[in-house]
C-alpha positions in Angstrom: 56.8 -94.3 133.7 54.4 -96.3 131.6 50.9 -95.0 130.7 48.0 -97.4 131.3 47.7 -97.6 127.5 51.4 -98.5 127.2 51.2 -101.1 130.0 48.1 -102.6 128.3 49.9 -103.0 124.9 52.9 -104.6 126.6 50.6 -107.3 128.4 48.9 -107.9 125.0 52.3 -108.1 123.3 53.4 -110.7 125.9 50.0 -112.6 125.8 50.1 -112.8 121.9 53.8 -113.7 122.1 53.2 -116.7 124.5 50.1 -117.6 122.5 52.1 -117.8 119.3 54.7 -119.8 120.8 52.3 -122.2 122.1 50.4 -122.5 118.8 53.7 -123.3 117.1 54.9 -125.9 119.6 51.5 -127.7 119.4 51.4 -127.4 115.5 52.4 -130.3 113.3 55.8 -128.6 112.7 56.4 -127.9 116.2 55.7 -131.3 117.5 57.8 -132.9 114.7 60.6 -130.7 116.0 60.3 -131.9 119.5 60.0 -135.5 118.3 63.2 -135.3 116.2 65.1 -133.6 119.0 64.2 -136.2 121.5 65.2 -138.9 119.0 68.6 -137.1 118.1 69.4 -136.7 122.0 68.5 -140.3 122.6 70.6 -141.6 119.9 73.5 -139.4 120.7 73.5 -140.7 124.5 73.0 -144.4 123.3 76.0 -143.9 120.7 78.5 -142.4 123.1 77.7 -144.8 125.8 79.4 -147.6 124.1 83.0 -148.4 123.1 83.7 -146.5 120.0 86.7 -147.5 118.0 88.1 -145.3 115.4 91.4 -145.1 113.9 93.7 -142.5 111.8 96.9 -142.9 109.7 99.9 -140.5 109.2 102.3 -141.4 106.5 105.8 -139.7 105.9 108.4 -140.6 103.3 111.7 -141.5 105.2 114.0 -141.6 102.3 113.7 -141.4 98.4 115.9 -142.8 95.8 115.2 -139.5 93.7 117.2 -137.4 96.3 120.9 -137.3 97.0 121.1 -138.9 100.5 123.9 -138.8 102.7 122.3 -141.6 104.9 120.7 -144.9 104.4 117.9 -146.8 106.1 118.9 -150.4 107.4 116.3 -153.0 108.3 117.6 -156.2 109.6 120.8 -155.6 107.7 119.1 -154.7 104.3 119.4 -150.9 103.2 116.5 -149.2 101.4 116.5 -146.5 98.8 112.7 -145.8 99.2 111.0 -146.2 102.4 107.8 -144.9 104.1 106.7 -144.6 107.7 102.9 -145.0 108.3 101.7 -144.4 111.9 98.3 -146.2 112.7 96.4 -144.7 115.7 93.5 -146.5 117.1 91.4 -144.6 119.7 88.3 -145.5 122.0 86.0 -142.5 121.6 83.2 -143.7 123.4 82.5 -143.6 127.2 82.9 -147.2 128.1 86.3 -149.3 128.3 86.7 -152.2 125.8 88.3 -155.3 127.1 90.6 -157.3 125.1 88.7 -160.4 126.0 85.5 -159.1 124.3 87.4 -158.8 121.1 86.7 -161.2 118.3 89.4 -164.0 118.4 92.0 -164.8 115.7 90.2 -166.8 113.0 86.9 -164.8 113.2 87.2 -161.0 113.0 90.0 -159.8 115.3 90.9 -156.1 115.4 93.7 -155.9 112.9 95.7 -153.6 110.6 95.1 -154.5 106.9 98.1 -153.9 104.8 97.8 -154.2 101.0 100.4 -156.4 99.3 101.6 -153.3 97.1 102.7 -151.4 100.0 105.5 -154.1 100.6 105.8 -154.0 104.3 109.3 -154.4 105.7 109.0 -153.9 109.3 106.4 -153.0 112.0 106.6 -152.4 115.8 104.4 -151.1 118.6 105.1 -147.3 119.2 105.7 -147.4 123.0 106.2 -143.6 123.2 102.8 -142.7 121.7 100.7 -145.7 123.0 99.0 -144.8 126.2 101.6 -146.3 128.9 99.0 -148.1 130.9 97.9 -150.4 128.1 99.5 -153.8 127.8 99.7 -154.3 124.1 101.1 -156.7 121.6 101.3 -156.7 117.8 100.9 -160.1 116.3 101.3 -160.8 112.5 98.5 -162.9 111.1 98.7 -163.6 107.3 99.3 -160.2 105.7 97.4 -158.5 108.7 98.7 -157.3 112.0 96.3 -158.1 114.9 96.3 -155.5 117.8 96.1 -157.4 121.1 95.5 -155.5 124.4 94.0 -156.1 127.8 91.8 -152.7 128.1 91.2 -149.8 126.0 89.7 -147.2 128.1 88.1 -144.0 126.9 90.5 -141.7 125.2 93.3 -144.2 125.1 95.3 -144.8 122.1 97.3 -147.6 120.6 99.8 -146.8 117.9 101.7 -149.2 115.6 104.6 -147.9 113.2 104.6 -149.6 109.8 107.7 -149.3 107.4 107.1 -150.0 103.8 108.6 -149.6 100.4 105.7 -148.3 98.3 103.1 -145.6 99.1 99.5 -146.8 99.9 96.2 -145.0 101.0 94.8 -148.4 101.8 96.1 -149.2 105.2 92.9 -149.7 107.3 91.8 -150.9 110.7 89.1 -153.4 110.8 87.5 -155.9 113.1 84.9 -156.3 115.7 84.2 -156.7 119.4 81.4 -156.7 122.0 79.3 -153.6 121.1 81.7 -152.8 118.4 80.4 -153.8 114.8 82.6 -151.2 112.8 85.9 -149.5 113.0 85.8 -146.2 111.0 88.1 -143.1 110.5 88.4 -140.9 113.5 85.9 -138.0 114.0 86.2 -135.8 117.2 83.3 -135.6 119.5 83.1 -131.9 118.7 82.9 -132.4 114.9 79.9 -135.0 115.7 78.3 -132.4 117.9 78.7 -129.7 115.3 77.3 -132.1 112.5 74.1 -132.7 114.7 73.6 -129.1 115.6 74.0 -127.8 112.2 72.0 -130.5 110.6 69.2 -130.1 113.0 69.6 -126.2 112.9 68.9 -126.2 109.3 65.8 -128.6 109.6 64.3 -126.4 112.2 64.8 -123.3 110.3 63.1 -124.7 107.2 60.1 -125.9 109.3 59.8 -122.5 111.1 59.8 -120.7 107.9 57.2 -123.2 106.6 54.9 -122.6 109.5 55.3 -118.8 109.3 54.5 -118.9 105.4 51.4 -121.0 106.1 50.2 -118.5 108.8 50.9 -115.4 106.4 49.3 -117.3 103.5 46.0 -117.9 105.7 45.6 -114.3 106.2 
């Protein structure tokens, strides 16, 4: 059982805690935190509500002339002593589907894989095993690039292209534009994006709270 004195202390503690919280959230620091939180949440909702195209690449060396190989790689009748395979993955990480009719047309800024000349591309094909089966897709050569045509790219769908080339290259990229898509960048998971936002805002909030506490202590 609590004594009357202990109950009074408990009520004062709760009242002081509520008052301190109210003073903090109505202070410039608290108001700033609320404003930044609202802006961050609004931006995140706006960001994921559009088609978000991202890509990734994975390269392996199929055959090397520096090894004692008991096999050869033949492409269209020509044998190669050095050959690399790069898989290019295109994802829609947004919440809206992207229609192929909304993609910039050839001659403007189509969605395409840019392959540097030094890579010495020898062959390419659509990877039917890894490309989402419900996509109607076609890879079309366009100069030194490969244009990625499709009917729809729904959220979480992926479009995969295999590229065989003689020389290693880190400069194979996906570029282009479409309706509500102005940039195609390297892939980042939704979880990584959320963690970045949480850690960034958390650090900012901690600094502001410490500054608020320091000001209150300094005034005393």
